[in-house]
Structures are given as structure tokens and as C-alpha cells.
C-alpha positions in Angstrom: -31.1 -32.5 -32.9 -33.5 -34.9 -31.4 -36.3 -33.6 -28.8 -35.2 -33.8 -25.2 -37.8 -34.2 -22.6 -35.6 -33.1 -19.6 -38.1 -33.9 -17.0 -38.5 -37.5 -17.9 -34.8 -37.7 -17.9 -34.3 -36.5 -14.4 -37.5 -39.0 -13.4 -35.6 -41.8 -15.0 -32.3 -41.0 -13.2 -33.9 -40.3 -9.8 -35.2 -43.9 -10.2 -31.9 -45.3 -10.6 -30.3 -43.3 -7.9 -32.0 -45.1 -4.8 -33.5 -41.8 -3.5 -37.1 -41.0 -2.7 -38.6 -38.5 -4.2 -38.9 -36.7 -0.6 -35.3 -37.0 -0.2 -34.4 -35.7 -3.5 -36.9 -32.7 -3.1 -35.0 -32.0 0.1 -31.7 -32.0 -1.5 -32.7 -29.6 -4.0 -34.6 -27.4 -1.8 -37.8 -28.1 -3.4 -41.1 -29.5 -2.2 -42.5 -33.0 -3.3 -45.3 -31.4 -5.7 -42.4 -29.2 -7.2 -40.4 -32.3 -8.0 -43.4 -34.0 -9.7 -43.9 -30.8 -11.8 -40.5 -31.1 -12.9 -40.6 -34.6 -14.1 -43.6 -33.0 -16.6 -41.3 -30.3 -17.9 -39.8 -30.2 -21.2 -37.4 -27.4 -20.2 -35.9 -26.4 -17.1 -34.1 -23.5 -15.7 -30.2 -24.1 -15.9 -29.4 -23.0 -12.4 -31.8 -25.9 -11.1 -30.5 -28.4 -13.6 -27.2 -27.8 -12.3 -28.4 -28.3 -8.8 -30.1 -31.6 -9.7 -27.1 -32.7 -11.8 -24.8 -32.5 -8.7 -27.4 -34.0 -6.4 -28.0 -37.0 -8.7 -24.3 -37.2 -10.1 -25.4 -37.2 -13.4 -24.7 -34.7 -16.4 -28.0 -33.6 -17.6 -26.3 -31.1 -19.8 -24.7 -33.6 -22.0 -28.2 -34.5 -23.6 -28.2 -30.9 -25.0 -24.4 -31.0 -26.2 -24.8 -34.3 -28.2 -24.4 -32.0 -31.3 -22.5 -28.6 -31.6 -21.1 -26.5 -34.2 -17.5 -27.2 -35.5 -15.7 -25.6 -38.3 -15.0 -28.1 -41.0 -12.0 -28.5 -43.1 -13.8 -26.3 -46.1 -14.0 -23.6 -43.5 -17.6 -23.8 -43.3 -19.4 -24.3 -40.0 -21.5 -27.5 -39.6 -23.0 -29.8 -37.1 -21.1 -33.0 -35.7 -22.3 -35.4 -33.4 -20.3 -35.8 -30.2 -19.6 -39.5 -30.9 -18.5 -38.9 -34.3 -16.2 -36.3 -33.0 -14.9 -38.7 -30.3 -14.4 -41.5 -32.5 -12.4 -39.1 -35.1 -10.2 -38.0 -32.1 -9.6 -41.6 -31.0 -8.5 -42.4 -34.6 -6.3 -39.4 -34.7 -4.8 -40.6 -31.2 -4.1 -43.9 -32.5 -2.2 -42.3 -35.4 -0.4 -39.9 -33.1 0.9 -42.9 -31.0 1.9 -44.9 -34.0 3.9 -41.8 -35.3 5.3 -41.4 -31.5 6.4 -45.2 -31.5 8.2 -44.7 -34.9 10.1 -41.6 -33.5 11.0 -43.2 -30.4 12.4 -46.1 -32.6 14.5 -43.8 -34.7 15.5 -41.6 -31.8 17.0 -45.2 -30.2 18.5 -45.9 -33.3 20.4 -42.4 -33.3 21.3 -42.9 -29.8 23.0 -46.3 -30.7 24.8 -44.6 -33.8 26.2 -41.8 -31.5 27.2 -44.4 -29.0 29.2 -46.4 -31.7 30.6 -43.3 -33.3 31.9 -42.0 -29.9 33.5 -45.5 -29.3 35.0 -45.4 -32.9 36.6 -42.1 -32.0 37.9 -43.0 -28.7 39.4 -46.0 -30.6 40.9 -43.9 -33.2 42.3 -41.5 -30.5 44.0 -44.6 -28.8 45.6 -45.5 -31.8 47.1 -42.2 -32.6 48.6 -41.8 -29.0 50.5 -45.0 -29.6 
């Protein structure tokens, strides 16, 4: 897993946000000096990171969850990149959509067949009454 310097990420996102350091400091209930110290930190308290994420409307926790353990088909635990998992899920979703479309087509065909049989039964019943 790649090394993350969270302070640099926060500084980068703050720069894109349009907030000044002073405005940002006020919103997270810290001083301007503390904010500059945060920019230099490689690690940060999760409660503070949550507050920063909310203020900057940015999920900083996502940087840490790019890889996470999953159980592979073999039963062994391994690490899979989140992007790979999303790609795999997308492929699975497409396959499910295709299967669903096939099932809907078969369902429509069964409905038509059922209506045809009902009509045939009604015609036979009419013939028997005559």
C-alpha cells in the first residue's frame, strides 16, 4: 500500500476549496498555526480527520481504504485494490443485466404462450357448447 502524507492531501484540497487558512481553521475550531502543523503531519487523529472531511466535503479516509482484505475464491485472504473490485463488480452487474434481459424476454414469451392457450381453450369451449 502506498505511503500517504495526509497533511499534504489536506493542504491540496483546501487550496482547491476556495477557503482561506483562517476560515478553515475557524471551521475546524483550531488556530491558523495548528492548521499549518496539520499540513506537515503524515498521520492525523481520526476525529479531526472526520471534521476536516466534513468541512472540506472530501473523503480523506478513502486514501487509506484503496486496498482492503477480502476472501478470495480459494478461501485465502488477500488484498485487492478498490478500483479492481469496482471494475469486477461492474462486469458482474453487466452480466446480471444481460441475464435479467434474457429472463424478461422468456417471461414475455411465456405470457404470450399462456394467452394463446387461454384463447384456444375458450374457442374449444365455445365449439363444445354448439
